[in-house]
C-alpha angles and dihedrals in degrees: 000000000000091000091051092051091049090047093051093046091048090051091048093048090047093051091048091049091050093049091048091052091050091049090052096042097055098058090041091054091050092048091049091049093052094043092047091053091050093050091048092053092049091051091049091051092051091047092051091049092051091050090051091050092051092053094054124109098220121096110209121218143083122318122216120177115227113209119209114226 
């Protein structure tokens, strides 16, 4: 009788643990999907901006006039 009670309680605890993990995994999966898309969009924007900067004709930096004497 004691073994049967322990078996039933172990199965119940295992079932509760499995359901809790599923309840936690689904929202975390959705959050990771949304965050991943947001990060991907930000990286695409930065890459496009870097490409645009590399195609420019202006060289940034300091200007110092050199006089010929």
